C-alpha positions as CSV (number, residue, x, y, z in Angstrom):
1,M,-10.1,6.4,-13.5
2,N,-10.1,3.3,-11.1
3,K,-12.7,3.5,-8.7
4,L,-12.4,0.4,-7.1
5,V,-12.5,0.1,-3.3
6,H,-11.2,-2.8,-1.1
7,I,-12.5,-3.6,1.9
8,I,-11.4,-6.2,4.3
9,E,-13.6,-7.2,7.1
10,D,-14.7,-10.0,9.2
11,D,-18.1,-8.9,10.1
12,T,-20.5,-9.7,7.0
13,T,-23.1,-7.3,8.1
14,T,-20.7,-4.3,8.3
15,L,-18.8,-5.7,4.9
16,M,-22.3,-5.9,3.2
17,V,-23.4,-2.6,4.1
18,L,-20.4,-0.8,3.1
19,K,-20.2,-2.6,-0.1
20,Q,-24.2,-1.4,-0.9
21,Y,-23.5,1.9,0.6
22,I,-20.1,2.7,-1.6
23,S,-21.5,0.9,-4.7
24,K,-24.6,3.2,-4.4
25,H,-22.2,5.9,-4.9
26,G,-20.3,5.3,-8.1
27,Y,-17.8,3.2,-6.6
28,Q,-16.4,-0.8,-7.6
29,V,-16.5,-2.5,-4.4
30,N,-14.2,-5.8,-3.6
31,A,-15.6,-7.0,-0.3
32,D,-13.2,-9.2,1.2
33,Y,-14.0,-11.3,4.0
34,N,-11.0,-11.4,6.5
35,G,-8.6,-10.7,3.9
36,D,-9.1,-14.0,1.9
37,G,-9.5,-12.3,-1.3
38,L,-6.3,-10.2,-1.1
39,D,-4.1,-10.6,-4.1
40,L,-1.2,-8.2,-3.9
41,E,0.0,-9.2,-7.3
42,A,-3.4,-8.0,-9.2
43,P,-3.6,-4.3,-10.3
44,P,-4.3,-2.5,-7.1
45,P,-7.5,-0.6,-5.9
46,M,-7.9,2.9,-5.3
47,L,-8.0,2.5,-2.1
48,Y,-8.1,-0.2,0.8
49,L,-10.3,0.1,4.0
50,I,-8.8,-2.6,6.3
51,D,-10.4,-3.3,9.9
52,V,-7.9,-4.2,12.5
53,N,-9.1,-7.1,14.3
54,L,-9.8,-9.7,11.9
55,K,-10.4,-13.6,12.6
56,G,-6.9,-15.2,13.4
57,K,-5.3,-11.8,11.4
58,N,-4.0,-8.7,12.1
59,G,-5.1,-6.0,9.8
60,I,-2.2,-3.7,10.9
61,D,0.0,-6.9,9.5
62,I,-2.3,-6.6,6.2
63,C,-1.8,-3.0,5.9
64,K,1.9,-3.6,6.1
65,Q,1.8,-6.0,3.3
66,I,0.1,-3.7,1.0
67,K,2.1,-0.7,1.8
68,E,5.3,-2.8,1.0
69,L,4.4,-3.9,-2.4
70,Q,1.8,-1.1,-3.4
71,P,3.1,2.1,-1.3
72,E,1.1,4.5,-3.5
73,T,-2.3,3.1,-2.9
74,P,-4.0,4.7,0.1
75,A,-4.9,2.2,3.0
76,I,-7.4,3.5,5.7
77,I,-7.7,1.5,9.1
78,I,-10.9,1.3,10.7
79,S,-11.3,-0.3,14.0
80,A,-13.6,0.0,17.2
81,N,-10.6,0.6,19.3
82,K,-9.5,4.1,19.1
83,E,-6.5,3.8,20.2
84,V,-5.4,2.1,17.0
85,G,-5.7,5.3,15.4
86,A,-2.4,6.1,17.5
87,F,-0.6,3.6,15.1
88,I,-1.6,3.6,11.8
89,S,2.1,5.0,11.1
90,V,3.2,1.6,12.2
91,C,1.8,0.4,8.8
92,N,2.0,3.5,7.0
93,A,-1.7,4.1,6.9
94,N,-3.3,7.0,5.0
95,G,-5.9,7.4,7.9
96,F,-8.2,5.7,10.7
97,L,-11.6,5.9,10.8
98,P,-13.6,4.7,14.1
99,K,-16.0,1.9,14.7
100,P,-19.0,2.7,14.7
101,L,-18.6,3.8,11.4
102,D,-20.2,7.0,10.1
103,I,-21.1,5.8,6.7
104,D,-21.1,9.3,5.1
105,E,-17.5,9.7,7.0
106,V,-16.5,6.9,5.0
107,L,-17.8,8.0,1.8
108,A,-16.3,11.5,2.4
109,T,-13.0,9.6,3.2
110,I,-13.3,7.6,-0.3
111,D,-14.1,10.5,-2.1
112,R,-11.1,12.7,-1.0
113,F,-8.6,10.0,-2.1
114,A,-10.9,9.7,-5.3
115,H,-10.2,13.3,-6.3
116,N,-6.2,13.6,-5.2
């Protein structure tokens, strides 16, 4: 089973904390600073976690790209702007997690998709 989680985040502390915590729970993690490592031609991960406000980029636009090319791959939007949750349908995201992130809620969300 594919247990790779691809995280797109521009805050290096948040990115590293998520990577360490998620890895500790049995998942492989691609920690992608600002979406610079996104390769939509590679085999898709099990799930994407995508921050909305990236440096010079929009996570909603990245989510749209992902869902156009990999529609079956779950994408979860993360943002400190709680109103963004109302707009996840714009990019066909599968969910929304508000910042500050509850690390246990992040893991529960990943687990839920891993077992679907």
